[in-house]
C-alpha positions in Angstrom: -0.3 0.1 -0.2 1.6 3.5 -1.0 0.1 6.1 0.7 0.2 9.8 -0.6 -0.6 13.1 1.3 -1.7 16.3 0.3 -3.1 19.4 2.6 -2.5 22.5 0.8 -3.0 24.3 -2.8 0.7 23.4 -3.6 0.4 19.8 -2.2 -2.6 18.8 -4.9 -0.8 20.3 -8.0 3.0 18.7 -7.4 1.1 15.5 -6.2 -1.6 15.2 -9.0 0.7 13.7 -11.3 2.0 10.7 -9.4 -1.3 9.8 -8.3 -2.6 9.5 -11.7 0.5 7.4 -12.4 -0.1 5.5 -9.1 -3.5 4.7 -10.4 -2.8 4.1 -14.3 0.1 1.6 -13.1 -2.9 0.2 -10.5 -0.8 0.4 -7.5 -2.2 -0.3 -4.2 -2.8 3.4 -2.9 -4.9 5.8 -0.4 -4.9 9.7 -0.7 -4.9 11.3 2.4 -5.9 14.7 2.9 -4.8 16.6 5.8 -6.8 19.3 5.5 -4.4 22.2 6.0 -6.4 24.6 3.4 -10.0 23.7 3.4 -12.1 25.8 2.0 -14.0 25.5 -1.7 -11.7 28.0 -3.6 -8.5 26.7 -1.7 -9.9 23.0 -1.9 -12.0 21.8 -3.9 -11.9 23.6 -6.7 -7.7 22.1 -7.8 -8.9 18.3 -7.3 -11.6 19.2 -10.0 -9.4 21.3 -12.2 -6.4 18.6 -11.7 -8.5 16.2 -12.3 -6.8 14.5 -8.9 -9.1 11.8 -7.0 -11.1 12.3 -4.2 -9.0 12.0 -1.2 -10.0 8.5 1.0 -10.1 10.1 4.0 -9.7 13.7 4.7 -8.6 14.7 8.3 -10.1 17.8 8.7 -6.8 19.4 10.6 -7.9 23.0 9.7 -6.2 26.3 10.4 -3.8 27.2 13.6 -0.5 28.4 14.5 2.2 26.2 13.0 2.4 24.2 16.4 -1.0 23.8 16.2 -1.6 22.9 13.3 1.6 20.3 12.7 0.3 18.6 16.1 -3.7 18.3 15.0 -1.6 17.0 11.7 0.8 14.6 13.6 -2.4 13.3 15.9 -4.6 12.6 13.1 -1.9 10.7 10.9 -0.3 8.0 13.4 -3.8 5.9 13.7 -4.4 6.0 9.7 -1.2 5.6 9.2 -1.2 2.1 11.7 -4.4 1.2 10.6 -4.0 1.6 7.0 -0.4 0.1 7.5 1.6 1.2 4.7 4.8 0.5 2.8 5.7 3.6 2.1 4.4 7.6 2.6 5.4 10.0 -0.2 4.8 13.7 1.0 5.7 16.8 -1.3 6.7 19.9 -1.3 7.6 22.1 2.3 3.6 22.7 4.3 3.0 22.1 7.7 1.4 18.8 6.5 4.5 17.5 4.7 6.6 17.8 8.1 4.0 16.6 10.4 3.1 13.6 7.9 6.4 13.0 7.6 7.6 13.2 10.7 4.8 10.8 11.6 5.5 7.8 9.2 9.1 7.9 10.1 8.2 7.7 14.1 6.1 4.7 12.5 9.2 3.2 11.4 7.4 3.7 7.4 9.4 4.5 5.0 8.7 8.2 3.5 9.5 9.6 -0.5 9.5 13.4 -0.7 8.9 15.1 -3.6 11.1 18.2 -4.3 13.7 17.5 -2.2 16.8 19.4 -1.6 15.5 23.1 -2.0 17.1 25.8 0.4 16.8 29.3 1.0 19.1 29.0 3.7 17.3 31.0 5.6 15.3 29.5 8.9 13.2 32.2 9.4 11.1 30.8 6.9 8.8 27.8 8.1 9.0 26.6 4.6 12.8 25.9 5.5 12.6 24.1 8.4 9.6 21.7 7.1 11.8 21.1 4.3 15.5 20.1 6.7 13.5 17.7 8.6 11.0 16.1 5.8 14.6 15.5 3.7 16.4 14.3 7.2 13.5 12.3 7.8 13.2 10.1 4.0 14.4 7.3 2.6 13.1 8.9 -1.5 14.1 12.0 -1.8 13.0 13.5 -5.5 15.2 16.4 -6.6 13.8 19.1 -8.8 16.8 21.0 -10.0 20.6 20.7 -10.1 20.8 22.5 -6.6 18.5 20.2 -4.6 20.8 17.5 -5.0 24.4 19.4 -4.1 22.5 21.1 -0.8 21.6 17.6 0.2 24.8 16.0 -0.5 26.5 18.8 1.1 23.8 17.9 4.4 25.3 14.6 4.3 22.3 12.9 3.0 23.7 9.2 1.5 23.5 10.0 -2.7 22.3 6.5 -3.1 18.8 8.1 -1.5 19.1 10.7 -4.1 17.2 10.8 -7.5 16.9 13.6 -10.0 12.9 13.5 -10.9 12.5 16.7 -12.6 9.2 19.0 -11.8 5.7 17.8 -11.0 4.7 21.6 -10.9 5.9 21.4 -14.3 3.9 17.9 -15.2 0.3 19.4 -14.5 1.4 22.7 -15.8 2.1 21.2 -18.9 -1.0 18.7 -19.0 -3.6 21.9 -18.1 -2.4 24.5 -20.0 -4.5 24.4 -23.7 -7.4 23.8 -21.4 -6.3 27.3 -18.6 -5.7 29.3 -22.1 -9.1 28.7 -23.9 -10.1 30.5 -20.7 -9.3 33.4 -21.3 -9.0 34.7 -17.9 -8.2 37.8 -18.5 -10.9 39.0 -20.5 -13.6 38.5 -17.6 -11.6 41.3 -16.0 -11.7 44.0 -18.9 -7.7 43.0 -19.8 -6.0 41.9 -22.9 -3.3 39.5 -22.9 -0.1 40.4 -22.1 -1.3 43.9 -21.2 -1.5 43.0 -17.6 0.3 42.3 -14.7 -0.4 39.7 -12.3 0.3 39.5 -8.9 0.5 37.2 -6.0 1.5 38.2 -2.2 1.1 35.4 0.9 4.5 35.2 3.1 4.4 36.9 6.3 7.7 38.1 6.0 5.3 40.5 3.3 2.1 40.8 4.9 2.8 40.9 8.1 4.6 43.6 8.8 2.4 46.5 7.9 5.3 48.6 7.1 6.3 46.0 4.2 3.1 45.8 2.9 2.3 49.6 3.0 6.0 49.6 1.0 4.8 47.2 -1.5 1.2 48.9 -1.6 2.6 52.6 -3.2 5.3 50.0 -5.6 2.3 48.5 -7.2 0.0 51.3 -7.2 3.2 53.1 -9.0 3.2 50.0 -11.0 -0.9 49.7 -11.8 -0.4 53.7 -12.9 1.2 52.2 -15.8 0.1 49.1 -16.6 -2.8 47.5 -14.9 -2.3 44.5 -12.0 -4.9 41.8 -10.8 -4.2 40.7 -7.5 -6.1 37.1 -6.4 -5.8 37.5 -2.7 -5.1 34.7 -0.5 -7.4 34.9 2.6 -5.2 35.5 5.2 -3.4 38.1 3.1 -6.9 40.0 2.6 -7.2 40.1 6.4 -3.8 42.1 6.7 -5.0 44.5 4.0 -8.5 44.9 5.1 -6.5 45.8 8.4 -4.0 47.7 6.9 -7.0 49.7 5.3 -4.8 51.5 1.9 -6.1 51.4 -1.1 -5.0 49.9 -4.1 -5.4 52.2 -7.0 -5.1 51.0 -10.5 -5.2 47.0 -9.3 -7.8 44.6 -9.8 -8.6 42.6 -6.3 -10.2 39.3 -6.8 -11.2 36.2 -4.5 -8.3 33.0 -4.7 -8.5 31.2 -8.0 -9.0 27.4 -8.7 -5.9 26.1 -10.6 -7.0 26.0 -14.3 -7.8 29.6 -14.0 -4.3 31.0 -12.2 -2.5 29.5 -14.8 -4.7 30.9 -17.4 -3.9 34.5 -15.4 -0.2 33.5 -15.4 0.2 32.6 -19.0 -1.5 35.6 -20.2 0.7 38.2 -17.8 3.1 40.4 -19.3 5.1 39.6 -16.4 4.6 38.4 -12.8 4.8 40.0 -9.1 4.9 37.1 -6.5 6.5 35.5 -3.1 5.6 32.3 -4.0 7.7 29.7 -4.4 6.1 27.2 -7.4 5.1 30.4 -9.3 8.9 31.0 -10.0 9.1 27.6 -11.1 5.6 27.8 -13.4 6.7 31.5 -14.9 9.7 30.0 -15.6 8.5 27.1 -17.8 5.8 29.9 -19.8 9.0 32.4 -20.3 6.9 35.0 -19.0 9.1 37.2 -16.6 8.9 37.0 -12.5 9.7 39.2 -10.0 10.1 37.6 -6.7 9.0 39.6 -4.2 12.0 38.3 -1.6 15.9 38.4 -1.2 15.8 34.6 -1.5 15.0 32.1 -3.5 14.7 28.5 -2.9 14.9 27.9 -6.6 18.2 28.7 -8.2 17.6 27.4 -11.8 15.0 29.7 -11.9 17.6 32.3 -12.6 20.1 30.7 -14.0 17.7 28.9 -16.8 14.2 30.7 -15.9 13.1 34.1 -15.8 13.3 35.3 -12.7 14.3 38.0 -10.7 15.3 38.4 -7.0 14.2 42.0 -5.7 14.0 42.3 -1.8 10.8 44.5 -0.7 12.3 47.9 -1.8 9.8 50.7 -3.4 11.6 52.7 -6.2 14.0 48.6 -6.9 10.5 47.0 -7.4 9.2 49.7 -10.3 12.1 49.8 -12.1 12.2 45.8 -12.1 8.9 46.3 -13.6 9.9 48.8 -15.9 12.7 47.5 -16.9 10.3 44.5 -18.2 8.1 46.3 -20.1 11.0 47.4 -22.3 13.0 44.8 -22.7 11.6 42.0 -25.5 10.2 39.1 -24.1 12.3 36.0 -22.7 13.0 32.9 -25.2 11.8 29.5 -23.3 14.7 27.1 -22.3 14.1 23.7 -21.1 15.4 23.5 -18.2 16.3 19.6 -17.4 13.8 17.4 -16.8 10.7 19.5 -16.6 9.4 18.2 -19.3 6.4 16.5 -18.3 8.1 12.5 -17.2 8.7 13.4 -13.1 5.6 11.7 -12.2 6.5 8.5 -14.2 10.4 8.6 -13.2 8.7 9.1 -9.6 6.9 6.1 -9.6 8.8 4.0 -11.2 11.6 3.9 -8.8 8.8 3.9 -6.4 7.4 1.0 -7.8 11.5 -0.6 -7.7 11.7 0.7 -3.8 8.7 -1.5 -2.9 9.8 -4.4 -5.5 13.4 -4.9 -3.7 12.7 -4.2 -0.1 15.7 -3.6 2.1 18.1 -4.3 -0.9 17.1 -1.2 -2.8 19.9 0.9 -3.9 23.0 -2.1 -2.9 25.3 -2.9 -5.7 
């Protein structure tokens, strides 16, 4: 029995191709949703858009502080693991559900496979960085999306026999859904023309929890919106902070959270993206859409060297300069990033099958 875990919207995108491939091969499988993201617009719509099977179980963990949410997931996941007796637990990404279920499985002596292993921002102020490190060092199979990930894991002493260059399952989902997303022409519902608007997302605590930082971002974005319209799908947590802040977002179209296909449509149709998201750095690179990452670091350096991403710490003048420079430059030419080819899930499941077939002898010469 393979047990796969999802919990938040990035997990759904990363895990959907793997779950479909497991199903295609008719392997015994159970899908568990921790309930970390639980509202229809943050969960249900992703299952529909990604053609992801309904979970066999929902733990209903809900929201809360990092400690309380992680604890609730662990308490709920332990009996599920005990009853299902999986031979391996698959987790993806870096959210609390990822670390909580990896920790629980490892303590129960169940092997863990981590999709998107080895990414490092080297910034322990980011909760996701802590989740990445914990999960990687508890895992028996580590699937790396880019060369830096393998180097990071080896530097930390992870056995090379556990590390596999799999490619990126998030790009598997993008390639599969892109044609359908483009037919939606989501930009038209906001009165925009293709490539005539910018897309903004914000959710990281360092950007939205500090009023001074959020105000600086507000001023920069409004200045950019005086030259090109900006559409801003708002994460529920960010919306709370914006409402408290009370600042006007002149020239910015604020929208509710969007499903996967609508958001992919908006991303692909944009002139450029401004974000503090990790996955969006990868998606824009795959789409050859310029991206300004509103952070001082990134755990995805391949998007800087081979993709379309550029880092810009939160500084009003620098953000505006970067945005206006993009508008004056030629459109980027798509660059193929190694193994970001739509075949990551197939490679991952082939390794999982081999691991399950060989047992303790797996990886031995």
